[in-house]
DSSP file (Angstrom, degrees, kcal/mol; ACC not computed):
  #  RESIDUE AA STRUCTURE BP1 BP2  ACC     N-H-->O    O-->H-N    N-H-->O    O-->H-N    TCO  KAPPA ALPHA  PHI   PSI    X-CA   Y-CA   Z-CA
    1    1 A F     >        0   0    0      0, 0.0     4,-2.4     0, 0.0     5,-0.2   0.000 360.0 360.0 360.0 -40.2  -77.7 -180.2   38.1
    2    2 A G  H  >  +     0   0    0      1,-0.2     4,-2.4     2,-0.2     5,-0.2   0.960 360.0  48.5 -60.4 -47.8  -81.3 -181.7   38.7
    3    3 A A  H  > S+     0   0    0      1,-0.2     4,-2.0     2,-0.2    -1,-0.2   0.847 110.7  53.2 -61.9 -31.0  -82.7 -179.5   35.9
    4    4 A S  H  > S+     0   0    0      2,-0.2     4,-2.5     1,-0.2    -1,-0.2   0.906 107.3  51.4 -62.8 -40.8  -79.8 -180.7   33.7
    5    5 A C  H  X S+     0   0    0     -4,-2.4     4,-2.5     2,-0.2    -2,-0.2   0.947 109.8  48.3 -66.6 -43.9  -80.6 -184.3   34.4
    6    6 A L  H  X S+     0   0    0     -4,-2.4     4,-1.7     1,-0.2    -1,-0.2   0.905 112.1  49.4 -63.9 -37.5  -84.3 -183.8   33.5
    7    7 A L  H  X S+     0   0    0     -4,-2.0     4,-2.3     2,-0.2    -1,-0.2   0.856 107.1  55.1 -66.6 -36.2  -83.3 -182.1   30.3
    8    8 A G  H  X S+     0   0    0     -4,-2.5     4,-2.5     2,-0.2     5,-0.3   0.937 106.6  51.5 -57.2 -45.6  -80.9 -185.1   29.6
    9    9 A V  H  X S+     0   0    0     -4,-2.5     4,-2.8     1,-0.2    -2,-0.2   0.921 111.6  48.4 -64.7 -42.6  -83.9 -187.5   29.9
   10   10 A R  H  X S+     0   0    0     -4,-1.7     4,-1.1     2,-0.2    -1,-0.2   0.878 111.5  49.7 -59.5 -42.0  -85.8 -185.2   27.4
   11   11 A L  H  <>S+     0   0    0     -4,-2.3     5,-2.5     2,-0.2     3,-0.3   0.903 111.2  46.9 -66.6 -44.4  -82.9 -185.1   25.0
   12   12 A V  H ><5S+     0   0    0     -4,-2.5     3,-2.1     1,-0.2    -2,-0.2   0.948 111.7  52.6 -66.2 -47.8  -82.5 -188.9   25.1
   13   13 A E  H 3<5S+     0   0    0     -4,-2.8    -1,-0.2    -5,-0.3    -2,-0.2   0.800 105.5  53.9 -52.4 -28.4  -86.3 -189.2   24.6
   14   14 A A  T 3<5S-     0   0    0     -4,-1.1    -1,-0.3    -3,-0.3    -2,-0.2   0.407 129.5 -97.9 -90.4  -2.3  -86.0 -186.9   21.5
   15   15 A G  T < 5 +     0   0    0     -3,-2.1    -3,-0.2     1,-0.3     2,-0.2   0.582  66.7 157.2  98.8  11.0  -83.4 -189.3   20.1
   16   16 A V      < -     0   0    0     -5,-2.5    -1,-0.3     1,-0.1     3,-0.1  -0.545  30.9-153.9 -66.7 135.6  -80.1 -187.5   21.0
   17   17 A R  S    S+     0   0    0      1,-0.3     2,-0.4    -2,-0.2    -1,-0.1   0.785  73.1  28.2 -91.8 -32.4  -77.4 -190.3   21.0
   18   18 A F        +     0   0    0     -7,-0.1     2,-0.4     2,-0.0    -1,-0.3  -0.961  62.0 177.5-143.1 128.2  -75.0 -188.7   23.6
   19   19 A V        -     0   0    0     -2,-0.4     2,-0.5    -3,-0.1   -11,-0.0  -0.978  11.5-157.2-128.6 126.5  -75.6 -186.3   26.3
   20   20 A T        -     0   0    0     -2,-0.4     2,-0.3     2,-0.0    -2,-0.0  -0.925   6.5-170.5-115.9 129.2  -73.1 -184.9   28.8
   21   21 A L        -     0   0    0     -2,-0.5     2,-0.4     2,-0.0    -2,-0.0  -0.854   9.1-154.9-108.6 140.0  -74.1 -183.5   32.2
   22   22 A N        +     0   0    0     -2,-0.3     2,-0.3   -21,-0.0   -18,-0.1  -0.968  18.6 178.3-127.1 139.0  -71.7 -181.6   34.4
   23   23 A L        -     0   0    0     -2,-0.4     3,-0.2   -22,-0.0    21,-0.0  -0.810  24.7-172.8-123.3  88.0  -71.6 -181.1   38.2
   24   24 A G        +     0   0    0     -2,-0.3    -2,-0.0     1,-0.2     0, 0.0   0.047  49.5  75.1 -72.5-175.4  -68.6 -179.1   39.0
   25   25 A G        +     0   0    0      1,-0.0    -1,-0.2    15,-0.0    15,-0.1   0.533  48.6 126.5  92.4  14.6  -67.1 -178.2   42.2
   26   26 A W        +     0   0    0     -3,-0.2     2,-1.6     1,-0.1    -2,-0.1   0.385  38.4 111.1 -83.5   2.6  -65.5 -181.5   43.2
   27   27 A D        +     0   0    0      1,-0.1     2,-0.9     2,-0.0     3,-0.2  -0.612  40.4 169.4 -78.7  87.2  -62.1 -179.8   43.8
   28   28 A T        +     0   0    0     -2,-1.6    56,-3.1     1,-0.2     4,-0.3  -0.466  16.0 148.0-106.7  66.0  -62.1 -180.2   47.5
   29   29 A H  S    S+     0   0    0     -2,-0.9    54,-0.5    54,-0.3     2,-0.3   0.512  75.9  30.3 -72.6  -3.1  -58.5 -179.2   48.4
   30   30 A R  B    S+A   82   0A   0     52,-0.2    52,-0.2    -3,-0.2    54,-0.2  -0.945 125.3   8.5-146.2 158.4  -59.9 -177.8   51.7
   31   31 A D  S  > S+     0   0    0     50,-2.0     4,-1.5    -2,-0.3    52,-0.2   0.803  71.2 171.6  34.5  54.7  -62.9 -178.8   53.9
   32   32 A N  H  >  +     0   0    0     50,-2.0     4,-2.5    -4,-0.3     5,-0.2   0.940  65.8  46.7 -45.6 -64.2  -63.7 -182.0   51.9
   33   33 A F  H  > S+     0   0    0     49,-0.4     4,-2.7     1,-0.2     5,-0.2   0.854 110.9  47.5 -69.0 -39.7  -66.2 -183.6   54.0
   34   34 A P  H  > S+     0   0    0      0, 0.0     4,-3.2     0, 0.0     5,-0.3   0.931 114.4  50.1 -58.7 -42.4  -68.6 -180.6   54.8
   35   35 A K  H  X>S+     0   0    0     -4,-1.5     4,-2.1     1,-0.2     5,-1.2   0.938 113.6  43.6 -67.4 -52.0  -68.6 -179.7   51.1
   36   36 A L  I  <>S+     0   0    0     -4,-2.5     5,-2.3     3,-0.2    -1,-0.2   0.911 118.8  44.3 -59.2 -47.0  -69.4 -183.2   50.0
   37   37 A K  I  <5S+     0   0    0     -4,-2.7    -2,-0.2    -5,-0.2    -1,-0.2   0.901 122.5  34.4 -65.8 -39.0  -72.1 -183.7   52.8
   38   38 A D  I  <5S+     0   0    0     -4,-3.2    -2,-0.2    -5,-0.2    -1,-0.2   0.782 136.6   2.8 -93.9 -21.0  -73.8 -180.4   52.4
   39   39 A T  I  X5S+     0   0    0     -4,-2.1     4,-1.9    -5,-0.3     5,-0.2   0.726 120.3  43.7-123.7 -71.0  -73.5 -179.6   48.7
   40   40 A N  I  ><S+     0   0    0     -5,-1.2     4,-2.4     1,-0.2     5,-0.2   0.909 114.1  42.6 -59.9 -56.2  -71.9 -182.2   46.2
   41   41 A L  H  ><S+     0   0    0     -5,-2.3     4,-2.2     1,-0.2    -1,-0.2   0.785 113.7  49.9 -78.0 -22.8  -73.4 -185.5   47.3
   42   42 A P  H  > S+     0   0    0      0, 0.0     4,-2.3     0, 0.0     5,-0.2   0.859 114.3  47.2 -72.8 -35.8  -77.0 -184.3   47.8
   43   43 A Q  H  X S+     0   0    0     -4,-1.9     4,-1.7     2,-0.2    -2,-0.2   0.859 114.8  45.6 -63.3 -40.0  -77.0 -182.6   44.4
   44   44 A L  H  X S+     0   0    0     -4,-2.4     4,-3.3    -5,-0.2     5,-0.3   0.943 114.4  48.2 -72.4 -46.8  -75.6 -185.7   42.7
   45   45 A D  H  X S+     0   0    0     -4,-2.2     4,-2.5     1,-0.2     5,-0.2   0.957 115.0  44.0 -57.4 -54.0  -78.0 -188.0   44.6
   46   46 A Q  H  X S+     0   0    0     -4,-2.3     4,-2.0     2,-0.2    -1,-0.2   0.882 116.0  48.0 -52.9 -44.3  -81.1 -185.9   43.7
   47   47 A G  H  X S+     0   0    0     -4,-1.7     4,-2.5    -5,-0.2    -2,-0.2   0.977 113.0  46.5 -64.4 -55.1  -80.0 -185.4   40.0
   48   48 A L  H  X S+     0   0    0     -4,-3.3     4,-3.4     1,-0.2     5,-0.3   0.921 110.7  54.4 -54.5 -45.8  -79.2 -189.1   39.4
   49   49 A S  H  X S+     0   0    0     -4,-2.5     4,-2.6    -5,-0.3    -1,-0.2   0.908 110.5  45.0 -50.0 -47.9  -82.4 -190.1   41.0
   50   50 A A  H  X S+     0   0    0     -4,-2.0     4,-1.6    -5,-0.2    -1,-0.2   0.873 113.3  50.3 -69.4 -35.3  -84.3 -187.9   38.7
   51   51 A L  H  X S+     0   0    0     -4,-2.5     4,-2.7     2,-0.2     5,-0.3   0.978 115.1  42.2 -69.9 -52.4  -82.4 -189.0   35.7
   52   52 A F  H  X S+     0   0    0     -4,-3.4     4,-3.1     1,-0.2     5,-0.3   0.960 115.3  49.6 -60.1 -46.2  -82.8 -192.7   36.4
   53   53 A T  H  X S+     0   0    0     -4,-2.6     4,-1.8    -5,-0.3    -1,-0.2   0.818 111.8  48.4 -62.2 -27.1  -86.4 -192.4   37.3
   54   54 A G  H  X S+     0   0    0     -4,-1.6     4,-1.2    -5,-0.2    -1,-0.2   0.878 113.7  47.6 -77.3 -36.8  -87.1 -190.3   34.1
   55   55 A L  H  <>S+     0   0    0     -4,-2.7     5,-3.0    -5,-0.2     6,-0.5   0.962 113.7  46.7 -60.9 -54.8  -85.3 -192.9   31.9
   56   56 A E  H ><5S+     0   0    0     -4,-3.1     3,-1.9    -5,-0.3    -2,-0.2   0.918 109.0  54.4 -62.1 -47.5  -87.1 -195.8   33.5
   57   57 A Q  H 3<5S+     0   0    0     -4,-1.8    -1,-0.2     1,-0.3    -2,-0.2   0.842 112.8  43.6 -52.7 -34.9  -90.6 -194.2   33.3
   58   58 A R  T 3<5S-     0   0    0     -4,-1.2    -1,-0.3    -3,-0.3    -2,-0.2   0.332 117.2-112.0 -99.6  14.1  -90.2 -193.7   29.7
   59   59 A G  T < 5S+     0   0    0     -3,-1.9    -3,-0.2    -4,-0.2    -2,-0.1   0.774  85.6 112.9  76.4  22.2  -88.8 -197.1   29.0
   60   60 A L    > < +     0   0    0     -5,-3.0     3,-0.6    -6,-0.2     4,-0.2   0.518  42.1  87.5-111.6  -0.4  -85.4 -195.9   28.0
   61   61 A L  G >  S+     0   0    0     -6,-0.5    37,-1.9     1,-0.2     3,-0.8   0.837  87.6  53.0 -70.3 -30.9  -83.1 -197.1   30.7
   62   62 A D  G 3  S+     0   0    0     35,-0.2    -1,-0.2     1,-0.2    -2,-0.1   0.684 114.7  41.6 -70.5 -18.8  -82.4 -200.4   29.1
   63   63 A S  G <  S+     0   0    0     -3,-0.6     2,-0.5    35,-0.1    -1,-0.2   0.324 106.9  74.4-107.1   5.9  -81.4 -198.7   25.8
   64   64 A T    <   -     0   0    0     -3,-0.8    34,-0.8    -4,-0.2     2,-0.5  -0.972  66.4-151.2-128.6 121.8  -79.4 -195.8   27.5
   65   65 A V  E     -B   97   0B   0     -2,-0.5     2,-0.5    32,-0.2    32,-0.2  -0.796  14.1-168.5 -92.8 132.7  -75.9 -196.3   29.2
   66   66 A V  E     +B   96   0B   0     30,-2.1    30,-1.9    -2,-0.5     2,-0.4  -0.988   7.5 178.9-115.9 127.9  -75.3 -193.8   32.0
   67   67 A F  E     -B   95   0B   0     -2,-0.5     2,-0.5    28,-0.2    28,-0.2  -0.997  11.8-160.1-132.0 138.8  -71.8 -193.5   33.4
   68   68 A V  E     +B   94   0B   0     26,-2.9    26,-2.8    -2,-0.4     2,-0.3  -0.971  28.6 137.3-120.6 125.1  -70.6 -191.2   36.1
   69   69 A T  E     -B   93   0B   0     -2,-0.5     2,-0.2    24,-0.2    24,-0.1  -0.968  37.2-135.7-152.7 164.3  -67.0 -190.3   36.6
   70   70 A G        -     0   0    0     22,-0.5     3,-0.1    -2,-0.3    21,-0.0  -0.499  40.8 -98.5-109.4-165.1  -64.5 -187.6   37.2
   71   71 A E  S    S-     0   0    0      1,-0.2     2,-0.3    -2,-0.2    20,-0.0   0.674  97.2 -18.5 -90.9 -16.9  -61.3 -186.8   35.6
   72   72 A F  S    S-     0   0    0     20,-0.1    -1,-0.2    17,-0.0    16,-0.2  -0.964  74.1 -87.7-170.9 174.1  -59.3 -188.6   38.3
   73   73 A G  E     -C   87   0C   0     14,-1.7    14,-2.9    -2,-0.3     2,-0.3  -0.237  38.5-108.3 -89.1-177.2  -59.4 -189.9   41.9
   74   74 A R  E     -C   86   0C   0     12,-0.2    12,-0.2     1,-0.1    -1,-0.1  -0.818  38.7 -89.6-113.8 148.3  -58.7 -188.2   45.1
   75   75 A T        -     0   0    0     10,-2.2    12,-0.1    -2,-0.3    -1,-0.1  -0.216  30.5-132.1 -61.0 145.2  -55.8 -188.7   47.4
   76   76 A P  S    S+     0   0    0      0, 0.0     2,-0.4     0, 0.0    -1,-0.1   0.799  89.3  60.3 -73.2 -23.7  -56.4 -191.5   50.0
   77   77 A R  S    S-     0   0    0     36,-0.1     8,-0.3     1,-0.0    -2,-0.1  -0.862  88.7-114.2-108.4 142.8  -55.2 -189.1   52.8
   78   78 A M        -     0   0    0     -2,-0.4     6,-0.2     6,-0.1     2,-0.1  -0.343  31.5-130.0 -64.7 145.7  -56.5 -185.8   53.9
   79   79 A N    >   -     0   0    0      4,-3.0     3,-1.8    -4,-0.1    -1,-0.1  -0.279  38.6 -87.8 -80.0 173.8  -54.1 -182.7   53.3
   80   80 A K  T 3  S+     0   0    0      1,-0.3    -1,-0.1     2,-0.1   -50,-0.1   0.635 129.1  57.2 -64.2 -15.7  -53.3 -180.2   56.0
   81   81 A N  T 3  S-     0   0    0    -52,-0.3   -50,-2.0     2,-0.1    -1,-0.3   0.094 120.8-105.2-100.3  24.4  -56.4 -178.2   54.9
   82   82 A A  B <  S+A   30   0A   0     -3,-1.8   -50,-2.0     1,-0.2   -49,-0.4   0.751  85.8 116.6  57.5  24.5  -58.8 -181.1   55.5
   83   83 A G        -     0   0    0    -54,-0.5    -4,-3.0   -52,-0.2     2,-0.4  -0.622  63.5-121.1-113.8 178.8  -59.0 -181.7   51.9
   84   84 A R        -     0   0    0    -56,-3.1   -56,-0.2    -6,-0.2     2,-0.1  -0.961  24.6-152.3-121.3 139.9  -58.2 -184.2   49.2
   85   85 A D        -     0   0    0     -2,-0.4   -10,-2.2    -8,-0.3   -57,-0.0  -0.399  38.3 -63.1-102.2 179.9  -55.9 -183.5   46.3
   86   86 A H  E     -C   74   0C   0    -12,-0.2     2,-0.3    -2,-0.1   -12,-0.2  -0.336  49.4-171.5 -66.8 142.8  -55.7 -184.9   42.7
   87   87 A W  E     -C   73   0C   0    -14,-2.9   -14,-1.7     1,-0.1     3,-0.5  -0.895  12.7-179.7-139.2 105.4  -54.9 -188.8   42.6
   88   88 A G  S    S+     0   0    0     -2,-0.3    -1,-0.1   -16,-0.2   -14,-0.1   0.848  70.8  68.8 -73.1 -37.0  -54.1 -190.4   39.4
   89   89 A P  S    S+     0   0    0      0, 0.0     2,-0.3     0, 0.0    -1,-0.2   0.620 107.7  23.9 -64.3 -14.4  -53.5 -194.0   40.3
   90   90 A L        +     0   0    0     -3,-0.5     2,-0.3    25,-0.1   -17,-0.3  -0.995  60.0 156.5-152.3 138.5  -57.1 -194.8   41.3
   91   91 A M        -     0   0    0     -2,-0.3     2,-0.4   -18,-0.2   -18,-0.1  -0.979  30.4-119.4-155.0 167.1  -60.5 -193.6   40.5
   92   92 A S        -     0   0    0     -2,-0.3   -22,-0.5   -20,-0.1     2,-0.4  -0.883  19.1-173.7-115.1 143.6  -64.2 -194.7   40.6
   93   93 A V  E     -B   69   0B   0     -2,-0.4     2,-0.4   -24,-0.1   -24,-0.2  -0.995   9.7-154.6-135.2 131.1  -66.7 -195.0   37.7
   94   94 A A  E     -B   68   0B   0    -26,-2.8   -26,-2.9    -2,-0.4     2,-0.3  -0.878  11.2-169.3-105.9 143.3  -70.4 -195.9   38.0
   95   95 A F  E     +B   67   0B   0     -2,-0.4     2,-0.3   -28,-0.2   -28,-0.2  -0.934  10.2 167.7-120.2 146.0  -72.3 -197.5   35.1
   96   96 A S  E     +B   66   0B   0    -30,-1.9   -30,-2.1    -2,-0.3     5,-0.1  -0.979  41.0   6.5-150.9 159.4  -76.0 -198.0   34.8
   97   97 A G  E >   +B   65   0B   0     -2,-0.3     3,-1.6   -32,-0.2   -35,-0.2  -0.092  66.5 106.2  68.3-164.4  -78.6 -199.0   32.1
   98   98 A G  T 3  S-     0   0    0    -37,-1.9   -36,-0.2   -34,-0.8   -33,-0.2   0.619 110.9 -72.5  65.1  15.5  -77.8 -200.0   28.6
   99   99 A G  T 3  S+     0   0    0    -38,-0.3    -1,-0.3     1,-0.2   -37,-0.1   0.671  93.4 147.8  69.4  20.4  -78.6 -203.7   29.2
  100  100 A L    <   -     0   0    0     -3,-1.6     2,-0.9     1,-0.1    -1,-0.2  -0.328  62.1 -96.8 -75.7 167.4  -75.4 -204.0   31.3
  101  101 A Q        -     0   0    0     61,-2.3     3,-0.1    -3,-0.1    -1,-0.1  -0.822  55.3-174.6 -94.4 104.4  -75.2 -206.3   34.2
  102  102 A M        +     0   0    0     -2,-0.9     3,-0.1     1,-0.1    -6,-0.1  -0.219  46.4  65.0 -98.8 175.5  -75.9 -204.1   37.2
  103  103 A G  S    S+     0   0    0      1,-0.3     2,-0.3    -2,-0.1    -1,-0.1   0.875  81.6 100.5  79.9  37.3  -75.8 -204.5   40.9
  104  104 A Q        -     0   0    0     -3,-0.1     2,-0.6     2,-0.0    -1,-0.3  -0.983  64.9-130.1-153.4 160.1  -72.2 -205.2   41.4
  105  105 A V        -     0   0    0     -2,-0.3     2,-0.6    -3,-0.1    -3,-0.0  -0.963  25.9-156.9-111.3 124.3  -69.0 -203.8   42.5
  106  106 A V        -     0   0    0     -2,-0.6     2,-0.1    12,-0.0    12,-0.0  -0.915  55.0  -9.5-104.5 112.5  -66.2 -204.4   40.0
  107  107 A G        -     0   0    0     -2,-0.6     2,-0.3    13,-0.1    12,-0.2  -0.134  65.4-128.4  93.4 165.8  -62.6 -204.3   41.3
  108  108 A A  E     -D  118   0D   0     10,-0.8     9,-3.2    -2,-0.1    10,-2.0  -0.984   7.9-130.8-153.1 160.4  -61.1 -203.2   44.6
  109  109 A S  E     -D  116   0D   0     -2,-0.3   -19,-0.0     7,-0.3    -2,-0.0  -0.602  38.4 -84.8-107.6 169.1  -58.5 -201.0   45.8
  110  110 A T    >   -     0   0    0      5,-2.6     3,-3.8    -2,-0.2    -1,-0.2  -0.230  58.3 -89.2 -60.5 157.3  -55.8 -201.6   48.3
  111  111 A E  T 3  S+     0   0    0      1,-0.3    -1,-0.1     2,-0.1    -2,-0.1   0.827 128.7  40.1 -42.4 -45.0  -56.8 -201.1   52.0
  112  112 A K  T 3  S-     0   0    0      3,-0.0    -1,-0.3   -35,-0.0    -2,-0.1   0.188 116.7-109.5 -99.6  16.3  -56.0 -197.3   52.1
  113  113 A G  S <  S+     0   0    0     -3,-3.8    -2,-0.1     2,-0.1   -23,-0.1   0.891  78.5 129.7  65.2  38.2  -57.4 -196.7   48.6
  114  114 A E        -     0   0    0      1,-0.3    -1,-0.1   -39,-0.1    -3,-0.0   0.904  69.9  -5.9 -89.1 -50.8  -54.0 -196.1   47.0
  115  115 A T  S    S-     0   0    0    -25,-0.0    -5,-2.6   -24,-0.0    -1,-0.3  -0.895  87.1 -73.8-140.7 167.3  -53.9 -198.3   44.0
  116  116 A P  E     -D  109   0D   0      0, 0.0    -7,-0.3     0, 0.0     3,-0.1  -0.464  34.5-175.0 -69.1 137.2  -56.1 -201.0   42.3
  117  117 A K  E    S+     0   0D   0     -9,-3.2     2,-0.3     1,-0.3    -8,-0.2   0.743  71.3  10.4 -91.4 -47.1  -56.0 -204.4   44.1
  118  118 A S  E    S+D  108   0D   0    -10,-2.0   -10,-0.8     1,-0.2    -1,-0.3  -0.900 122.4  12.3-139.0 164.7  -58.1 -206.3   41.6
  119  119 A N        -     0   0    0     -2,-0.3     2,-2.5     1,-0.2    -1,-0.2   0.816  68.1-161.1  35.0  61.4  -59.5 -205.8   38.2
  120  120 A P        +     0   0    0      0, 0.0    -1,-0.2     0, 0.0   -13,-0.1  -0.350  15.4 179.3 -68.9  73.1  -57.4 -202.7   37.2
  121  121 A Y        -     0   0    0     -2,-2.5    38,-0.0    -3,-0.2    -3,-0.0  -0.395  12.8-146.6 -75.0 164.8  -59.3 -201.2   34.4
  122  122 A R    >>  -     0   0    0     -2,-0.0     3,-2.4     1,-0.0     4,-1.5  -0.750  31.1 -93.3-121.9 164.9  -58.3 -198.1   32.7
  123  123 A P  H 3> S+     0   0    0      0, 0.0     4,-1.9     0, 0.0     3,-0.2   0.868 121.5  61.8 -48.7 -38.0  -60.1 -195.1   31.0
  124  124 A D  H 3> S+     0   0    0      1,-0.3     4,-1.6     2,-0.2     5,-0.1   0.742  99.8  53.3 -67.7 -16.3  -59.8 -196.8   27.7
  125  125 A N  H <> S+     0   0    0     -3,-2.4     4,-1.6     2,-0.2    34,-0.4   0.904 108.5  49.4 -73.5 -37.7  -61.9 -199.6   29.0
  126  126 A V  H  X S+     0   0    0     -4,-1.5     4,-1.7    -3,-0.2    -2,-0.2   0.862 111.3  48.2 -63.5 -34.3  -64.6 -197.3   30.1
  127  127 A L  H  X S+     0   0    0     -4,-1.9     4,-2.9     1,-0.2     5,-0.3   0.884 107.0  58.2 -76.4 -37.5  -64.5 -195.5   26.6
  128  128 A A  H  X S+     0   0    0     -4,-1.6     4,-2.2    -5,-0.2    -1,-0.2   0.878 107.0  49.8 -67.1 -31.9  -64.7 -199.1   25.0
  129  129 A M  H  X S+     0   0    0     -4,-1.6     4,-2.1     2,-0.2    -1,-0.2   0.961 114.7  42.1 -56.4 -58.0  -68.0 -199.6   27.0
  130  130 A V  H  X S+     0   0    0     -4,-1.7     4,-1.6     2,-0.2    -2,-0.2   0.914 115.4  48.5 -58.6 -51.8  -69.4 -196.4   25.8
  131  131 A Y  H  X>S+     0   0    0     -4,-2.9     5,-2.4     1,-0.2     4,-0.9   0.916 108.4  56.2 -56.2 -48.0  -68.2 -196.8   22.2
  132  132 A R  H ><5S+     0   0    0     -4,-2.2     3,-1.6    -5,-0.3    -1,-0.2   0.955 107.7  47.2 -57.3 -48.2  -69.6 -200.4   22.1
  133  133 A H  H 3<5S+     0   0    0     -4,-2.1    -1,-0.2     1,-0.3    -2,-0.2   0.841 112.8  51.1 -62.7 -31.4  -73.1 -199.0   23.1
  134  134 A L  H 3<5S-     0   0    0     -4,-1.6    -1,-0.3    -3,-0.2    -2,-0.2   0.512 118.4-112.5 -83.4  -2.4  -72.8 -196.3   20.4
  135  135 A G  T <<5 +     0   0    0     -3,-1.6     2,-0.5    -4,-0.9    -3,-0.2   0.665  68.7 143.0  80.2  16.9  -71.9 -198.8   17.8
  136  136 A V      < -     0   0    0     -5,-2.4    -1,-0.2    -6,-0.1    -2,-0.1  -0.803  48.0-136.8 -99.0 120.9  -68.3 -197.6   17.4
  137  137 A D    >   -     0   0    0     -2,-0.5     3,-1.9     1,-0.2    15,-0.2  -0.684  10.3-159.1 -83.0 113.7  -65.7 -200.4   16.8
  138  138 A P  T 3  S+     0   0    0      0, 0.0    15,-1.5     0, 0.0    14,-0.4   0.666  90.9  61.5 -66.7 -17.5  -62.7 -199.4   19.0
  139  139 A S  T 3  S+     0   0    0     13,-0.2    -2,-0.1    12,-0.1    17,-0.0   0.431  80.7 112.3 -89.1   2.4  -60.5 -201.6   16.9
  140  140 A Q    <   -     0   0    0     -3,-1.9    12,-2.2    11,-0.1     2,-0.3  -0.310  58.1-145.5 -60.7 151.2  -61.3 -199.4   13.8
  141  141 A T  E     -E  151   0E   0     10,-0.2    10,-0.2    11,-0.1    -1,-0.1  -0.885  15.9-169.8-127.0 166.0  -58.5 -197.4   12.6
  142  142 A F  E     -E  150   0E   0      8,-2.6     8,-2.8    -2,-0.3     2,-0.2  -0.994  33.9-102.1-146.2 144.9  -58.1 -193.9   11.0
  143  143 A P  E     -E  149   0E   0      0, 0.0     2,-0.0     0, 0.0    -2,-0.0  -0.502  30.7-141.8 -73.9 140.1  -55.0 -192.4    9.3
  144  144 A D    >   -     0   0    0      4,-2.6     3,-2.1    -2,-0.2     6,-0.0  -0.091  44.6 -77.1 -79.6-175.1  -52.9 -189.9   11.2
  145  145 A Y  T 3  S+     0   0    0      1,-0.3    -1,-0.0     2,-0.1     0, 0.0   0.810 134.5  49.3 -65.0 -27.3  -51.2 -186.9    9.6
  146  146 A N  T 3  S-     0   0    0      2,-0.1    -1,-0.3     0, 0.0     0, 0.0   0.294 119.8-106.8 -96.3  14.0  -48.5 -189.2    8.1
  147  147 A G  S <  S+     0   0    0     -3,-2.1    -2,-0.1     1,-0.3     0, 0.0   0.639  76.1 135.9  78.1  11.4  -51.0 -191.7    6.7
  148  148 A R        -     0   0    0      1,-0.1    -4,-2.6    -6,-0.0     2,-0.3  -0.699  61.2-106.8 -88.2 145.0  -50.2 -194.5    9.5
  149  149 A P  E     -E  143   0E   0      0, 0.0     2,-0.4     0, 0.0    -1,-0.1  -0.586  34.5-167.3 -77.2 134.4  -53.2 -196.2   10.8
  150  150 A Q  E     -E  142   0E   0     -8,-2.8    -8,-2.6    -2,-0.3     2,-0.1  -0.943  18.4-126.2-123.4 139.8  -54.2 -195.3   14.4
  151  151 A Y  E     -E  141   0E   0     -2,-0.4   -10,-0.2   -10,-0.2     3,-0.2  -0.453  17.6-124.6 -83.6 155.6  -56.8 -197.2   16.4
  152  152 A V  S    S+     0   0    0    -12,-2.2     2,-0.3   -14,-0.4   -13,-0.2   0.915 103.0  13.2 -63.6 -38.4  -59.7 -195.5   17.9
  153  153 A L        -     0   0    0    -15,-1.5    -1,-0.3   -13,-0.3     3,-0.1  -0.997  62.5-154.4-131.4 135.1  -58.5 -197.0   21.2
  154  154 A E  S    S+     0   0    0     -2,-0.3     2,-0.6     1,-0.2    -1,-0.1   0.936  96.4  44.1 -69.3 -45.9  -55.1 -198.6   21.9
  155  155 A L        +     0   0    0      1,-0.1    -1,-0.2     2,-0.0   -27,-0.1  -0.884  69.9 168.9 -97.1 123.7  -56.6 -200.6   24.8
  156  156 A R        +     0   0    0     -2,-0.6    -1,-0.1    -3,-0.1   -17,-0.1   0.451  24.6 128.2-117.2  -3.8  -60.0 -202.1   23.6
  157  157 A E        -     0   0    0      1,-0.1   -29,-0.2     2,-0.0   -28,-0.2  -0.321  52.2-133.9 -62.1 134.1  -61.0 -204.7   26.2
  158  158 A L        -     0   0    0    -30,-0.1     2,-1.6     1,-0.1     3,-0.1  -0.352  30.5 -94.6 -75.4 162.0  -64.4 -204.3   27.5
  159  159 A I    >>  -     0   0    0    -34,-0.4     3,-2.3     1,-0.2     4,-0.7  -0.684  44.3-159.6 -82.0  96.1  -65.3 -204.4   31.2
  160  160 A R  G >4 S+     0   0    0     -2,-1.6     3,-0.5     1,-0.3    -1,-0.2   0.714  80.4  62.5 -54.6 -38.0  -66.2 -208.1   31.1
  161  161 A E  G 34 S+     0   0    0      1,-0.2    -1,-0.3     2,-0.2   -60,-0.1   0.639 103.4  51.8 -67.7 -11.9  -68.2 -208.2   34.2
  162  162 A L  G <4        0   0    0     -3,-2.3   -61,-2.3     1,-0.1    -1,-0.2   0.741 360.0 360.0 -94.6 -23.6  -70.7 -205.8   32.8
  163  163 A V    <<        0   0    0     -4,-0.7    -2,-0.2    -3,-0.5    -1,-0.1   0.513 360.0 360.0 -98.2 360.0  -71.6 -207.4   29.5
């Protein structure tokens, strides 16, 4: 993953406008805490550190949006195998760079991490932020197979605390 992050920096430096990096293995249906402590979190920490350092050293962090996310959240309670299962009602996303307002936590969950308590943004809001940075107007429409106009995103509101 660290090598992929460094390659990502080089791709951005070369003018590539969208780079996807993948760190798999987050399906911790058993033994959640040892796997996170010993493998996933150290890899993520070192890789992102290299990514941010590389972008900053090259003067690219202010013009590059970095966001980190999974495809969904994790259950607030451990299962019988000391793991955590898939959880759709709540997840986390981290943004950095791109001239966004950094150094803040936006939103909160209920005490047990089950549902949003404040600022319940959705995946469309995350995509709206990325599209904004790429110069794509999310209110733009394109015709579907029947010729009806379809928006790029149905929900187009930006995460206002970041802009």
